[in-house]
N, C-alpha and C positions, 0 to 999 in steps of 0.2 A: 504494500500500500504506500503510495506516494504522499508526502506531506507538502503543504504550501511552505514557502519561505518563512512566513511569519510564525507558523506552527513549529517549524524546525528550530527557529531562534528561541522560542519559548523553552524548548527542551535544552538547548545549549545554555541558556541562562540558569536553569535548574542545576547545572553542573559547574556553575561559576566560571563560565567561559565568556570572554569579552566580545560582546556584540553591541552595535549601536542601538540606542533607544528608539523605539518606533511605535506606531499606532496602526491598527487595522480597521478598515471600514468595509462592512459587508453590505453591498447593495445600496445602503443609505449613507449619503455624504453630508447630511445636514449638520453634523457636529464637527466638521473639519475645522472651521475657522476658530471655534471656541477651544477645541482641544489642541490646536497647533501651538498654543501658548505654552504647553508643557514640553515642547521639543525645542532644543537649541537650534538656532539658525539665524540667517542663512549660512550655508545652503541647506535645503531640504531635498530629499530624494523620494520621488514618487514611483512606486513599483507596482506594475500589474501582477496580480497573483493568478497564475495558471500553471498546470502541470506540464510544463514544457520548457526546454532550455532555449537560449538565444533570444530572450525577451528584449534585451537592450538593442539588438540589431533587427528586431522585428518591425513589421509595419501594420498599422491599423487599417481595417477595411474601409472605415470612414476616416480617412487620413485628415489630420488637422495641423501637424507641424513637422512631420518627417523626422522626429526625434526618437521613435521607438517606444517600447513598453516600459523602459526604465529611464526616467528623466530627472536631471538635476535642475532645481529651480532656485534662483537667487532672489526673486521678488515675492514677498509674502502674498500680495494680492493676486498672483498668478497660480498659486497652489490649488485653490478650489477649481479654477477654470480648467486646468490641465487634468486634474483628477476626474472632474465631471465629463471631460471629453473621452477619458479612458473607460469609465464604468459603462457596462453594457455594450461596449464596442467589441469588435472581433479582432483579436491580435493574431497575426500570421507570422510564424517563425519557421525555421528550417525543420524543427521537430513536429510542428502541428500539421504540416502539409498545407495545401492551398485553401482548405476549408477554414483553417484557423480555429481559435477557441474564444468563446465569449468571456470577457472579463467581468466577474461578479464581485471581486474583492480587490481592494486597493490597500497597499501598505505604504505608509509615509514614515520615513525615519530621518534622524539627524544626519547631516552630511559629515564626511570624514576627509581630512586632508591627507592624501595618500603619498607616501614617500617611495614605496616599493610594493609590487604585487607578486604573490606566489599562488601556486595551486597545491591543494592537499586533499586527499581522499582516503577513506578507509573502507575496505570491502573484503569479501571472501574470495581468495584466489581458487578457482575451480580445479586447477591442476594439482595444487598441493593441499587443498582443503584447509588452508591456514588463513588467518586474518593478515591482510597486507596493506601497507600504506604506500600510496604514490605521492611523491612530492616533487615540485619543480619550481624553478625561479621564473618560469614563463607562465605567470598567473593571469587571470582575466581573459584567457584565450580558450579556444576550442581545443581541449586536451587531445582529442583524436588527431587533429591536424599537427599538433606538436609531436605526437608519437610517430606520425607518418613521415614528417619532414625532418625533425630533429630528435630522434629517439634518445640520444645521449643526454638530452636536457631533463629527462625524467629519471628519478631514483625510485627503485622498487625495494621496499623494506618489509621483510617477513617477520612475524611475531610468533615464536613458538611458546613463549612464556608471557602471559598477559598480566601477571601480578605486579611486575615492576619493570616498566620499559625504560631502557636507557639508550638513547639514540647515539649513533656514531658521530664523533666530533668532526668527521670529514665533511659533514653538512655545513659547517661554518664557512668553509671555503667554497663548497658547491653552491650554496645559496647567497653567499656574500653578506653574511650577518656577523654581528659581534658575538663574543662568548656569552655575554649577558643575555642577548636575544636568543642564543641557542638554548640556554637554560630555560628561558620562558617558553620556547617552542617545545621543549621536552615535557614541560608541565602541561601544556595545551594538548599534546598528543596523548598523554596518560589520561587526561580527563575525557578526551574524545573516545578512547578505548573503553573507559568505564560506561560512558553513555551508550556506545555501540552494543556492549554486552547487556546492559540494563534494559534496553528497550527491544532487544532482539532485532537490531537493524540488519538489513542486507547491504546497505551502503550509506556512507556519510560523505558528502562532497562539500568542500569549502573552496569556492572559486569566485572572487579571489580571497585569499588570506592576505592581509596587508600589514605593512608597517606604517603607522601614522607619522605625522610630522614630529612627534615627540619620541619616536623610536620604539613604540610599543605595538604588539600584534593586536589586530582587530579582525574578527571573523565577519567579513563584510557581506558575504552572500552564502547561503547554505541550502543544500538539498539533502533530505533524508528519505530513504526508502525503508519501509519496515517489512519484515518477513511475514507474509500473509499466514503462513502455517503456524506462527507463534502468537497470533493476535488473541487467541483464547486466553493467554496468560495476561493480557493487557486490555481489559475492557475499557479503561479510561482512554487508551490510545485509539481503540476501534472507533470511538466517538468522534475522532478527528477526520474521519473519511468525508471527503467532499463528493457527494453522490453526483452532483452536476458535472463533475469532471470525468465520470465513468461512463462507459458505453452501457446503455440500458439493457441490451441483450446479454452482455457479460454479467451484469448485476443479477438478472433473472436466473441465469445459469448457476451463479454462485449460491443463490438462495436455495436452489434445488440440488446442491452438491454435485454439480457437473462442471467439468473443465471446458470452458468455451472461450475462444478468442476470435473476434471478428476480423476478417481479412477483406481484401478488395476484389476478390474474384467472383465467378458466377456459378461454381459447382459447390453445392451444399454437401457437407460430409458429416456422417453420423457413424461413429466407430466406437468399439469398446477396447480400450488400451491405448496408452499414449504412443507407444512405439509403432503400433499398427496405424494409428492416426497419422503419424509423421510419414510413414511409408506410403499411405494413401495419397497424401497431399503431393508427395514427390512424383508419384506416377501420373497424377492429373497434370502436373506441370510438364511432364515429359511429352504428353500428347497435345501440348499447345494451349492449355487453358490454365486458369488460376483458381485455387480453392477459395470459397467464400468464407470459410471458417475452419477452425480447429474445434471439434466437438467430441470429447471423450465421455461416453455414457458411464464408464466405469464397469465394475464387475457385476452389477445388478441391472442388466439391460432388460427390464420387464416392460409391461404395457405402460405403466404410469410414467416411467422415464422416457419411453418412446414418444408418448404424447407431448411431454414437456420439451423434448428435443425437437420434434416436428414444429411445435409452436414457435420456438426460437428461430428455426430456419425459415419458417413461413413469414416471419416478421421482417426478414431481410429482402428488400425489393430487388436486390441485385441477383438473387439466386434464380437460375434457369433450369437446373436439374439437380438431382440428389443421388449420392452414392452412399448406400448403407453397407458397411464392411464389418462383419461380425465373426469373431472366433468363439465358438461355443465351448464352454468349459463346464463350470458348475451350473451355469444357466444354459440349458440345451437350446439348440438352434430352432427346434420346432416351437418351443415356448416363446422365443423371441419373435418368430414369424407370426404367431397368433397376436402378439402384442403390437406388431407393426400394422397388421391388417385392421385391428380395432382402432388404432390411432389414426390411420388414414381415413377410415369411415367416420370417426367421431369429428375430425377436423375438416372433412370434405377436402382433403389435400389433393390438389390438381396437378402439381408439377410432376414431370417425368421422374420415375424412381428406378434405380438399378440396385438390386440386392445381391450381395455375395456372402455366402455362408461357408465356413470351414469349421471343423471340429465336431463335437458331439451332436449326433442327430442332424447333421448338415443336409443329408439327402431328404429327410422328412421335412425339414424347414423349406427347402427349395420346392418340394411338391406342394406345400401349403400355399406358398407365394404364387406358384404357377396356376393353381386352381382357384385363386381368389377372384379372378375376373375384374381386377382393379387397374389393369394396365401396367402393372409393375413388371420389370424385366429381371429374371433371376439368372445369374451367370456364375459358374463355378470358378473359372479362371480369373485370377486377380488382374492380370494385364488386360484381358478382354473386357472385364467389367469397367475398368478405368477408361478404356478406349470408347466403350459404348456410352458412358455417361457424358463424355465430352461431345460425342456426336449429337446426343439428344439436346445439348445446350445450344446448338447452332441453329 
């Protein structure tokens, strides 16, 4: 689960980490002028709150000054005007795609005189299954571009012992900081690790981490992602979810304990098992089409789950045909076939459907589908099933 910047900074403050003072306004800006008195300025920084990077370089659909989704304001009387132009506007960034995202929340914080910028993030390295820190003197930039063009500018530090982290003093030279600043950085990293563990984060990104004009570190921007699988341990954090930022179909699937990710293609996929789902999507792409979704029904692919799965797929107007790819194990294919037929009848589902069964009672399942007279196509071979569903989408 992704957090907004202002939510991430509230967590950082709880761990005594240095962040600028700020105020959030959700949909209603009427209190801006009154509350602005509590923030030091000028300058003030007005930040659009959406779940996407590149806000500062983004553009608003209803453009008003070409300054992006993060703007530094020097005149007090312009703060409300700019915030009002951002709210309910659509911000388009590299990460949002051309549709952009509507801004429902504005964060205004005290400005900071920046002497130097750095990049810092903590995440789990999948290759080693260890917490890892990435740090670079090239802060405030797209770290992917830095990694591609100047990979030597990024230091990767692995933590095998999280109880007491002591950074290597080589960072003094690498980052161009003083020994006192290095000690401060070491303290910041230890606090970030404690936060990382405490909230079951999957990643914490500080970009930029800055030295201010007094020579102290400030965590100027922050992005925190939480591990969805650990949210049951943190009901207070679960309440931070901004539903308006989530895909409604993905939310519906989550409510029904199904793994669903909406994609941009035209072939709806309904599969049991994540590995089989990935293979199904790969084969669809091989035949020249794109999957409309990743949908894993899980191990209990019964009628109820089939109905819910069909409802989700039916809600996607881009879907032109559907491939159901089931491996029968504990749940037999004939039972799943009956569930599919009942679901299609109940929803009056009209899109072309190709069904492929393997595993327990697969022959019986295919016979049930073929005798249903519902226009579904049953194909035994995986490749032929993918080829057929692509043909039906054209």
